[in-house]
C-alpha positions as CSV (number, residue, x, y, z in Angstrom):
1,M,-31.1,25.3,7.6
2,T,-28.8,25.1,10.7
3,I,-29.6,21.5,11.3
4,R,-28.6,20.5,7.7
5,R,-25.3,22.2,8.1
6,A,-24.6,20.4,11.3
7,W,-25.5,17.1,9.7
8,I,-23.1,17.7,6.8
9,L,-20.4,18.7,9.3
10,C,-21.0,15.5,11.3
11,V,-20.8,13.4,8.1
12,V,-17.4,14.9,7.0
13,I,-16.0,14.4,10.5
14,V,-17.1,10.7,10.8
15,V,-15.9,9.7,7.4
16,P,-12.2,8.4,7.7
17,T,-9.7,10.5,5.8
18,H,-8.0,7.4,4.2
19,S,-11.0,6.8,2.0
20,F,-10.3,10.0,0.1
21,A,-6.7,9.3,-1.1
22,C,-4.5,6.5,-2.2
23,D,-2.0,5.1,0.3
24,P,1.0,4.2,-1.8
25,S,2.8,2.4,1.0
26,V,-0.2,0.1,1.7
27,L,-0.6,-0.5,-2.0
28,R,3.1,-1.4,-2.4
29,E,2.9,-3.7,0.6
30,N,-0.1,-5.6,-0.8
31,V,1.5,-5.8,-4.3
32,N,4.6,-7.3,-2.6
33,R,2.4,-9.6,-0.5
34,L,0.5,-10.9,-3.5
35,E,3.7,-11.4,-5.6
36,E,5.2,-13.6,-2.9
37,S,2.0,-15.6,-2.0
38,D,0.9,-18.9,-3.3
39,S,-2.2,-17.1,-4.7
40,P,-3.2,-18.2,-8.3
41,F,-2.9,-14.4,-9.0
42,A,0.7,-14.2,-7.9
43,G,2.1,-14.7,-11.3
44,T,-0.6,-12.5,-12.9
45,I,0.3,-9.6,-10.6
46,I,4.0,-10.1,-11.3
47,F,3.5,-10.0,-15.2
48,D,1.1,-7.1,-14.9
49,C,3.8,-5.1,-13.1
50,I,6.3,-6.1,-15.7
51,D,4.0,-5.0,-18.4
52,I,3.3,-1.6,-16.6
53,L,6.9,-0.9,-16.1
54,R,7.7,-1.7,-19.9
55,D,4.8,0.5,-21.1
56,P,4.0,2.9,-18.2
57,N,1.4,5.0,-20.2
58,N,-0.7,2.1,-21.4
59,E,-4.2,2.5,-19.8
60,K,-5.3,-1.0,-20.8
61,L,-2.4,-2.5,-18.8
62,L,-3.1,-0.3,-15.9
63,N,-6.9,-1.3,-15.9
64,K,-5.9,-4.9,-16.2
65,F,-3.6,-4.6,-13.2
66,V,-6.4,-2.9,-11.1
67,S,-8.8,-5.7,-12.1
68,D,-6.5,-8.4,-11.3
69,F,-5.4,-6.8,-8.0
70,V,-9.0,-6.5,-6.9
71,S,-9.7,-10.1,-8.0
72,A,-6.7,-11.4,-6.1
73,V,-7.5,-9.6,-2.9
74,E,-11.1,-10.6,-3.0
75,L,-10.0,-14.2,-3.4
76,S,-7.8,-13.8,-0.3
77,K,-10.8,-12.3,1.5
78,N,-8.6,-9.2,2.3
79,L,-11.2,-6.5,1.9
80,N,-8.9,-3.9,3.4
81,A,-6.4,-4.6,0.6
82,A,-9.1,-4.1,-2.0
83,S,-9.5,-0.6,-0.8
84,A,-5.8,0.1,-1.0
85,I,-6.0,0.7,-4.7
86,D,-9.0,3.1,-4.5
87,K,-8.1,6.5,-5.6
88,C,-4.6,5.6,-6.7
89,S,-3.2,7.2,-9.8
90,A,-1.4,5.5,-12.6
91,E,1.9,6.9,-11.1
92,D,1.1,5.3,-7.6
93,I,0.5,1.9,-9.4
94,R,3.7,2.1,-11.3
95,A,5.6,3.1,-8.1
96,A,4.0,0.2,-6.3
97,C,5.1,-2.2,-9.0
98,F,8.6,-0.7,-9.2
99,N,9.2,-0.7,-5.4
100,A,7.2,-3.8,-4.4
101,N,10.3,-5.9,-3.7
102,D,12.3,-3.2,-1.9
C-alpha cells in the first residue's frame, strides 16, 4: 500500500504543471504568429477569429478554430504550439483572437 502511494506521488511531481491548464499568452502568441505567417492556414485562422468574434457563443465556430489551429501548427511541425490550445476554454480562445495583434 505504501509503495503505491509513493508511486502516485512521484507521477504527480514528475508531470509538468503546464499540461493541466491553458496558457492564454502562449495561445495568443501562436495565433498571432500563424496570422502573420505564410502558412496556407494563415487566412483560415484570421477568418476563424473574425467568425468567433462576431458570434462568440457558436460552438461550431470554436471547434472549427481548434481544428484549423491544430492542423496549422502540425503543418509547421511546431508540436509545442499544438499543445498551447489544450485545456483552453472558449473564453481563452476568444481572448487569443481578440488580442492576437496587440
